[in-house]
C-alpha positions in Angstrom: -19.3 24.5 -10.7 -20.3 21.6 -8.5 -22.8 20.5 -11.1 -20.1 20.5 -13.8 -17.9 18.4 -11.5 -20.6 15.9 -10.8 -21.5 15.6 -14.5 -17.9 14.9 -15.4 -17.7 12.3 -12.6 -20.7 10.4 -13.9 -20.0 10.8 -17.6 -16.3 9.7 -17.6 -16.0 7.6 -14.4 -19.5 6.3 -13.9 -19.9 7.4 -10.2 -22.8 9.3 -8.8 -21.0 10.8 -5.8 -17.5 12.0 -4.9 -15.7 10.1 -2.1 -14.9 11.9 1.1 -12.4 14.8 0.4 -12.5 14.7 -3.4 -15.0 17.4 -3.9 -13.3 19.9 -1.5 -9.9 19.3 -3.2 -11.2 19.7 -6.7 -13.0 23.0 -5.7 -9.8 24.4 -4.2 -7.8 23.6 -7.3 -10.4 25.2 -9.6 -10.2 28.3 -7.3 -6.4 28.3 -8.1 -5.4 27.2 -4.6 -2.4 24.9 -4.2 -3.3 21.6 -2.6 -1.8 18.8 -0.5 -3.9 15.7 -0.5 -3.0 12.8 1.9 -5.4 10.0 1.0 -4.9 6.2 1.5 -4.5 3.9 -1.5 -7.9 3.3 -3.0 -9.4 6.6 -1.8 -9.4 8.1 -5.3 -6.5 10.5 -5.4 -6.2 10.5 -9.2 -9.8 11.8 -9.6 -8.8 14.8 -7.5 -6.5 16.1 -10.3 -8.1 14.4 -13.4 -11.5 16.1 -12.9 -10.2 19.6 -12.6 -7.8 18.8 -15.6 -10.9 18.3 -17.7 -12.4 21.7 -16.6 -9.3 23.9 -16.7 -8.4 25.4 -20.1 -4.8 24.2 -20.6 -2.9 20.9 -20.1 -2.3 19.3 -16.8 1.2 17.9 -16.2 1.3 14.9 -13.8 4.7 14.1 -12.3 4.8 10.4 -11.6 7.7 8.2 -10.4 7.2 5.0 -12.4 6.6 4.0 -16.0 4.1 1.3 -15.0 2.0 3.9 -13.1 1.8 6.2 -16.1 0.9 3.4 -18.5 -1.9 2.1 -16.3 -3.3 5.6 -15.7 -3.2 6.6 -19.3 -4.8 3.3 -20.4 -7.7 3.9 -17.9 -8.1 7.5 -19.0 -8.3 6.6 -22.7 -10.8 3.8 -21.9 -13.0 6.4 -20.2 -12.8 8.7 -23.2 -10.2 11.2 -21.7 -7.4 12.2 -24.0 -4.1 11.6 -22.3 -0.5 10.5 -22.9 2.8 9.9 -21.2 6.4 10.8 -21.9 9.1 8.4 -20.5 12.0 6.2 -21.5 9.7 3.5 -22.8 8.9 5.6 -25.9 11.0 5.8 -29.0 12.3 9.3 -30.0 9.6 9.3 -32.8 6.8 8.4 -30.3 8.0 11.2 -28.0 8.1 13.6 -30.9 4.5 12.6 -31.8 3.3 13.3 -28.2 4.9 16.7 -28.3 3.2 17.6 -31.6 -0.2 16.4 -30.4 0.2 18.2 -27.2 0.9 21.5 -29.0 -2.2 20.9 -31.1 -4.1 20.6 -27.8 -5.1 17.0 -28.4 -4.4 16.0 -24.7 -5.8 17.2 -21.4 -3.3 15.3 -19.2 0.3 14.3 -19.8 2.3 12.1 -17.4 6.0 12.6 -17.0 8.8 11.2 -14.8 10.6 13.8 -12.6 14.0 13.0 -14.2 12.8 14.3 -17.5 12.0 17.8 -16.2 15.6 18.8 -16.6 15.9 17.8 -20.3 16.3 20.6 -22.7 13.6 19.1 -25.0 10.9 19.0 -22.3 11.8 22.4 -20.9 11.4 24.0 -24.4 8.1 22.1 -24.9 6.8 23.3 -21.5 7.5 26.9 -22.3 5.5 26.6 -25.6 2.2 25.2 -24.1 -0.4 26.4 -21.7 0.0 24.5 -18.4 -3.0 25.0 -16.1 -1.9 22.6 -13.3 1.1 20.6 -12.0 0.1 17.5 -10.1 2.8 15.7 -8.2 1.9 12.0 -7.5 3.6 10.0 -4.8 4.7 13.3 -3.3 6.3 11.7 -0.2 9.3 10.9 -2.6 10.5 14.4 -2.0 11.1 13.9 1.7 14.1 12.2 3.4 11.5 11.1 5.9 9.5 9.5 3.1 10.1 5.8 2.5 10.7 6.2 -1.3 13.0 9.2 -1.2 14.0 10.2 -4.8 16.5 13.0 -5.2 15.0 13.9 -8.6 11.9 15.1 -6.8 14.0 17.9 -5.3 14.2 19.5 -8.8 10.4 20.0 -9.2 10.3 23.2 -7.3 12.9 24.9 -9.4 11.4 23.6 -12.6 8.0 25.1 -11.7 9.6 28.5 -11.0 11.1 28.6 -14.5 7.8 28.4 -16.2 6.6 31.7 -17.8 3.4 31.5 -15.7 3.2 29.5 -12.5 0.2 27.1 -12.7 -1.7 25.8 -9.6 0.2 23.0 -7.9 -1.3 19.9 -6.3 0.6 17.2 -4.4 -0.8 13.8 -3.5 0.4 10.9 -1.4 -1.1 7.9 0.4 1.1 7.9 3.5 2.6 10.9 5.2 3.6 11.7 8.8 3.5 15.3 10.0 7.2 15.7 9.1 6.7 14.4 5.6 3.7 16.8 5.0 5.9 19.7 6.1 8.7 18.6 3.7 6.3 18.2 0.8 5.0 21.8 1.3 8.5 23.3 1.6 10.4 21.2 -0.9 7.8 21.5 -3.7 7.2 25.2 -3.0 3.5 24.9 -2.4 2.0 28.3 -1.7 -0.2 28.3 1.4 -1.7 24.9 0.4 -5.1 23.6 1.3 -4.3 20.4 3.2 -6.8 17.6 3.1 -6.0 14.4 5.0 -9.0 12.1 4.6 -7.9 9.7 7.3 -5.9 6.5 6.7 -8.5 3.9 7.6 -9.3 1.3 5.0 -12.2 -0.6 6.6 -12.3 -3.2 3.9 -8.8 -4.5 4.6 -8.2 -7.2 7.1 -4.8 -7.1 8.9 -3.0 -10.1 10.5 0.4 -10.8 11.8 1.6 -14.4 12.0 4.8 -15.8 13.5 4.9 -19.2 11.8 7.8 -21.7 12.3 7.4 -22.5 8.6 6.6 -19.4 6.5 6.2 -21.3 3.2 3.7 -23.7 4.7 1.7 -20.8 6.1 1.8 -19.1 2.7 0.6 -22.1 0.7 -2.1 -22.9 3.3 -3.5 -19.4 2.7 -3.3 -19.6 -1.1 -5.0 -23.0 -1.1 -7.8 -21.5 1.0 -8.2 -18.7 -1.7 -7.9 -20.6 -5.0 -7.7 -18.4 -8.2 -7.5 -15.2 -6.2 -5.1 -12.5 -7.3 -2.4 -11.5 -4.8 1.1 -10.0 -4.3 3.7 -11.7 -2.1 6.4 -9.2 -1.0 9.9 -10.4 -0.1 12.8 -8.3 1.3 15.5 -9.6 -1.1 15.8 -10.4 -4.8 17.1 -13.9 -3.9 14.0 -14.6 -1.8 11.7 -13.4 -4.6 13.3 -15.8 -7.1 13.4 -18.8 -4.8 9.8 -18.3 -3.8 8.6 -17.9 -7.4 10.5 -21.0 -8.6 9.2 -23.1 -5.6 5.6 -22.0 -6.1 5.6 -22.7 -9.8 7.3 -26.1 -9.3 4.4 -27.0 -7.0 1.7 -26.0 -9.5 0.9 -22.4 -8.5 0.6 -19.7 -11.1 3.3 -17.2 -10.1 5.6 -14.6 -11.7 8.2 -12.3 -10.2 9.5 -8.7 -10.2 12.6 -7.1 -8.8 15.1 -4.4 -9.8 17.6 -7.0 -11.0 15.5 -8.2 -13.9 15.9 -6.8 -17.4 13.4 -4.1 -18.4 11.9 -6.6 -20.9 11.4 -9.3 -18.3 10.0 -6.8 -15.8 7.5 -5.5 -18.3 6.4 -9.1 -19.4 6.0 -10.3 -15.8 4.1 -7.2 -14.8 1.8 -7.6 -17.7 1.3 -11.3 -17.0 0.0 -10.3 -13.5 -2.0 -7.3 -14.7 -3.7 -9.2 -17.5 -4.5 -12.2 -15.1 -2.3 -14.6 -17.0 -0.6 -15.2 -13.6 -2.6 -14.7 -10.4 0.4 -14.5 -8.0 3.2 -11.9 -8.0 6.4 -12.6 -6.0 8.2 -9.2 -5.7 10.4 -6.8 -3.8 9.2 -3.3 -3.0 10.3 -2.3 -6.5 6.9 -3.5 -7.6 3.5 -1.9 -7.1 3.7 1.8 -6.8 0.8 3.2 -8.8 -0.4 -0.2 -9.9 -4.1 0.2 -10.4 -5.1 -3.5 -10.6 -8.3 -3.4 -8.7 -8.9 -7.1 -8.2 -6.0 -7.8 -5.9 -7.6 -9.9 -3.1 -4.6 -10.2 -0.8 -1.1 -8.9 -0.1 1.2 -11.1 1.9 4.4 -9.9 3.3 6.7 -12.9 3.4 9.2 -10.7 5.3 8.6 -7.7 7.5 9.1 -4.4 5.5 11.5 -1.8 6.8 8.9 0.8 7.9 5.2 1.3 8.4 4.9 3.7 5.4 6.1 1.0 3.0 3.9 -1.7 4.7 0.7 0.4 4.5 1.3 1.5 1.0 2.1 -2.1 -0.2 -0.7 -3.7 1.8 -3.1 -1.0 0.4 -2.7 -2.5 -3.0 -5.3 -5.0 -2.0 -9.0 -4.2 -2.2 -8.6 -1.0 -4.3 -12.2 -1.5 -5.5 -13.5 -1.6 -1.9 -14.0 -5.3 -1.7 -13.0 -7.3 1.4 -9.3 -8.1 1.1 -6.5 -9.6 3.3 -3.2 -8.1 4.4 -1.1 -10.8 6.0 2.4 -10.3 7.5 4.6 -13.4 8.2 7.2 -12.4 10.7 10.3 -13.8 12.3 13.2 -12.2 14.1 15.5 -12.6 11.1 13.4 -10.0 9.3 14.7 -7.2 11.6 18.3 -8.3 11.0 17.8 -8.4 7.2 16.3 -4.9 7.2 19.1 -3.5 9.3 21.6 -4.9 6.8 19.7 -3.3 3.9 19.6 0.0 5.7 23.3 0.0 6.6 24.2 -0.8 3.0 22.4 1.9 1.2 23.8 2.0 -2.3 26.2 4.7 -3.2 24.1 5.2 -6.4 21.5 7.1 -4.3 23.4 10.3 -5.1 23.3 11.4 -1.5 26.1 13.3 0.2 27.7 11.4 3.1 26.0 13.5 5.8 22.6 13.2 4.2 23.1 9.5 3.7 23.9 9.2 7.4 20.8 11.1 8.4 18.6 9.0 6.1 20.0 5.8 7.7 19.2 7.1 11.1 15.6 7.9 10.2 15.2 4.5 8.6 16.4 2.7 11.7 13.8 4.7 13.8 11.1 3.6 11.4 12.3 0.0 11.4 11.9 0.0 15.2 8.2 1.2 15.0 7.5 -1.5 12.3 8.9 -4.2 14.6 6.6 -3.0 17.5 3.6 -3.4 15.1 4.5 -7.1 14.6 4.6 -7.7 18.4 1.6 -5.6 19.3 -1.3 -7.3 21.0 -3.6 -4.3 20.6 -5.8 -3.5 17.5 -3.5 -3.5 14.5 -5.6 -1.0 12.6 -5.5 1.4 15.5 -1.7 1.0 15.6 -1.4 2.0 12.0 -3.8 5.0 12.3 -2.0 6.2 15.4 1.4 6.0 13.6 0.1 8.4 10.9 -1.3 10.8 13.4 -4.9 9.7 12.9 -6.1 9.7 16.5 -9.8 8.9 15.7 -10.8 5.7 17.6 -12.2 3.0 15.3 -14.3 -0.1 16.1 -12.2 -2.5 14.1 -13.4 -6.1 14.4 -11.3 -6.8 11.2 -7.8 -7.6 12.3 -6.3 -10.7 13.9 -5.8 -9.0 17.3 -9.4 -7.9 17.5 -10.6 -11.4 16.5 -8.6 -13.0 19.4 -9.9 -13.5 22.9 -7.1 -12.4 25.3 -6.7 -12.7 29.1 -4.4 -10.5 31.2 -1.4 -12.2 32.8 0.7 -10.6 35.6 4.3 -10.3 34.4 5.6 -8.1 37.1 8.2 -10.6 38.3 9.4 -11.2 34.8 9.6 -7.5 34.1 11.6 -6.9 37.2 14.1 -9.6 36.2 14.5 -8.1 32.8 14.8 -4.5 34.0 17.3 -5.5 36.7 19.4 -7.3 34.1 19.5 -4.2 31.9 20.7 -2.2 34.9 23.4 -4.7 35.8 24.6 -4.8 32.2 25.2 -1.1 32.5 22.5 -0.1 29.9 25.1 -0.8 27.2 23.6 -3.6 25.1 20.7 -4.5 22.8 17.9 -7.1 22.9 20.0 -10.1 21.7 22.7 -9.7 24.4 20.0 -9.1 27.1 18.1 -12.3 26.2 21.3 -14.4 26.0 22.3 -13.1 29.4 18.9 -13.8 31.0 18.9 -17.4 29.5 22.5 -18.1 30.7 24.1 -18.5 27.2 27.8 -19.1 27.1 28.6 -17.2 23.9 32.0 -15.6 23.3 30.6 -12.1 23.7 28.9 -12.9 27.0 32.1 -14.3 28.4 34.3 -11.6 27.0 32.1 -8.9 28.7 32.0 -11.1 31.8 28.2 -10.9 31.8 28.2 -14.5 33.2 29.4 -13.0 36.5 26.5 -10.6 37.1 23.6 -11.6 39.5 20.9 -11.7 36.8 22.9 -14.1 34.5 20.7 -17.2 33.8 17.8 -15.8 35.9 15.2 -16.7 33.2 16.8 -19.8 31.7 13.4 -21.6 32.1 11.9 -19.2 29.6 12.3 -19.6 25.8 13.9 -17.0 23.7 10.6 -16.1 22.1 8.9 -15.7 25.4 11.5 -13.3 26.7 11.5 -11.4 23.4 7.8 -10.9 23.5 7.9 -9.5 27.0 10.8 -7.2 26.2 9.0 -5.9 23.1 5.9 -5.3 25.1 7.9 -3.4 27.8 9.5 -1.3 25.0 6.1 -0.5 23.4 4.7 0.4 26.8 7.5 2.8 27.5 9.0 0.7 30.3 12.3 0.2 28.4 13.9 2.9 26.2 15.9 2.2 23.0 18.7 4.4 21.7 18.6 5.8 18.1 22.1 4.7 17.1 23.3 2.2 14.5 23.5 -0.4 17.3 20.4 0.2 19.5 21.0 0.0 23.2 18.3 -0.7 25.9 18.1 1.7 28.9 15.8 2.3 31.8 13.0 4.9 31.9 11.0 6.5 34.7 8.3 3.8 34.2 10.9 1.1 34.6 12.1 2.6 37.8 8.6 2.5 39.2 8.4 -1.2 38.5 11.8 -1.9 40.0 11.7 0.3 43.1 8.0 0.9 43.8 6.6 -2.5 42.9 4.3 -1.2 40.2 2.3 -4.1 38.7 2.6 -5.0 35.0 0.0 -6.9 33.0 0.3 -8.2 29.5 -2.3 -9.8 27.2 -2.0 -13.5 26.5 -3.6 -15.0 23.5 -6.5 -17.4 24.1 -8.8 -18.3 21.2 -9.3 -17.0 17.6 -12.9 -16.3 16.7 -14.2 -17.0 13.2 -15.9 -13.6 12.6 -13.7 -12.9 9.5 -14.8 -16.1 7.8 -18.5 -15.2 8.4 -18.0 -11.7 7.1 -16.5 -13.0 3.8 -19.2 -15.6 3.4 -21.9 -13.0 4.0 -20.5 -10.8 1.2 -20.2 -13.7 -1.3 -23.8 -14.8 -0.5 -25.2 -11.5 -1.7 -24.3 -12.1 -5.4 -25.0 -14.9 -7.9 -21.5 -16.5 -8.3 -22.4 -18.1 -11.7 -23.4 -14.7 -13.1 -20.3 -13.1 -11.7 -18.1 -15.7 -13.4 -19.9 -15.2 -16.7 -19.4 -11.4 -16.4 -15.7 -12.0 -15.7 -15.4 -14.2 -18.8 -17.0 -11.5 -21.0 -14.8 -8.8 -19.5 -11.7 -10.9 -20.2 -12.8 -11.4 -23.8 -13.0 -7.6 -24.3 -9.7 -7.1 -22.4 -7.9 -9.5 -24.8 -9.6 -7.8 -27.8 -8.5 -4.3 -26.6 -5.1 -5.5 -25.3 -5.7 -4.0 -21.9 -5.9 -5.5 -18.4 -9.4 -6.8 -17.4 -9.8 -4.3 -14.6 -9.5 -1.4 -17.1 -12.8 -2.6 -18.7 -14.7 -3.0 -15.4 -13.5 -3.6 -11.9 -14.6 -6.6 -9.8 -16.6 -4.1 -7.7 -18.5 -3.0 -10.8 -19.2 -6.6 -11.8 -20.5 -7.2 -8.3 -22.8 -4.2 -8.6 -24.1 -5.6 -11.8 -25.0 -8.8 -10.0 -26.7 -6.9 -7.3 -28.7 -4.5 -9.5 -29.3 -6.8 -12.5 -29.7 -3.9 -15.0 -31.9 -4.9 -18.0 -31.6 -1.7 -20.1 -29.2 1.1 -20.9 -30.8 3.5 -18.3 -30.4 1.0 -15.5 -27.0 -0.1 -16.7 -25.8 3.5 -16.2 -26.8 3.2 -12.6 -24.2 0.6 -12.0 -21.2 2.0 -10.1 -18.3 2.5 -12.4 -20.3 2.6 -15.7 -19.9 5.9 -17.5 -21.2 7.0 -20.9 -18.2 5.8 -22.8 -18.3 2.4 -21.1 -22.0 2.1 -21.9 -21.4 2.9 -25.6 -18.5 0.4 -25.8 -19.7 -2.5 -23.7 -23.3 -1.9 -22.6 -25.1 -4.0 -25.3 -22.9 -7.1 -24.7 -23.2 -7.0 -20.9 -26.9 -6.3 -21.0 -27.4 -9.2 -23.4 -25.6 -11.5 -21.0 -27.5 -10.3 -18.0 -30.9 -10.5 -19.8 -30.1 -14.0 -21.1 -29.0 -15.2 -17.6 -32.2 -13.7 -16.1 -34.3 -15.4 -18.7 -32.6 -18.8 -18.1 -33.1 -18.4 -14.3 -36.8 -17.5 -14.8 -37.3 -20.5 -17.1 -35.6 -22.8 -14.5 -37.9 -21.6 -11.7 -41.0 -22.1 -13.9 -39.9 -25.6 -14.8 -39.4 -26.5 -11.2 -42.8 -24.9 -10.3 -44.6 -26.9 -13.1 -43.1 -30.1 -11.9 -44.5 -29.5 -8.5 -47.9 -28.9 -10.0 
């Protein structure tokens, strides 16, 4: 069986070896075991259900949350020579009818469908009349209230599976899942003693950085100017921010489009295609954009605002570098981001179809996750390790590829400052949040301070020589270090812990890292990668790829990823046999594009040889 799996992997996808975890998951599915795969974006989740779908006798139904995801996946499958289709609201009734007819005639191996359509009478009748060998649930975290993209329609999947005349094997996949979310997926989808594979969350090719600029737009444009022509997503927390940023960037000569839920379907589709087909290299968007987007040449993801939880952040950041190339994940933070997210959480739309008690619980869980996200932005430790620890991946990594690891720190004794802060919390009766604490310490004369008579306590104004940001950084550090507790309510309150009492009453020393100097290791790494390939050949290959993409009316990355073009530059294949050794080149791609790409590479190689001979003859 393993030989068959590897043959399919090479023939259709052009890869010689499975990535970590893929082979084990595929084997379990073929042995009729239910599966739960937790694999980071870019780890190859889709291959885990597409390969067994080609081996199993019937049709595989893939339940997927977004039209864009289905469209991209089906385009890629068809380009690889795998018969597939999707059924969603973008199809006309006649197109849907044609898909049903073809499926009954066994013309497809894989059909993608949105969870909302499972309850329709037409699809239920169709499902009862075909042989379904596997149900694959993509973005499975959507079934859990602890998941960041909770979709009530996912709760209907379990019941729908039980109504089938014969229960097929079920496989669920997600990029980000805490232990609670994994338990929810198993229970709410009705997985039977599933084989659970969590491949680890580390994406070593991604560089993580948190900046706290006084001018976010200036920081953004400085980064874009340093990476001309690169493709990237800029995430904003509100529709208004998306639109304002897109207008401003275009006005100043940048190539940007936009995406948010308030746009019409036609505009969203056009803007998404402009980005996917490289007509625009920047996408300004809310979190409504990106789930399942397979565009492999996204070089950076910039969060213009802090997202509401680590799950959202890691999934969105993970859209960079899907092809394994070095890519940047930059978060631009300021304190207003927390307030904006609290507002968005507290004003969950009534259209979510949630009962009042469930809505209250969802909000509580979202506030907890927001707190952990804010800690990330203030952490002075390795950002990658923070992310991995959040998802329960306790394996220690040697990072060297995040802003904190590339900064030289020295330790500063903040015991006196900590004692002042903790004493103030105590004298305020452990009844207030961070804002009131900082205002009291700095001696502010706000209406709230005066009405609560906080100007009368001993610690009022005790840190007026410190800036608001300095105190905020120390408070955040003390919270993350367990020296200050924070309540779970709608209005978080600070309180003392056992650790804080040791600092106050037993003179326990407290040290905090202070930033010194940023090293330029990242720049050197990027330069080293670029120096390994001939940039002129790479650009010519990109131009040829774009020509085929326009001709076939598909995004360029569907033809070949940037990683595949890079491998061509490294291996310089000169015949069909060596062209098949390029990562990402399968039999169908060889037949479709091999002669054109080989002709270009051979021509380039000949011109380089001629140039070398000419230079040599001149020396003689």
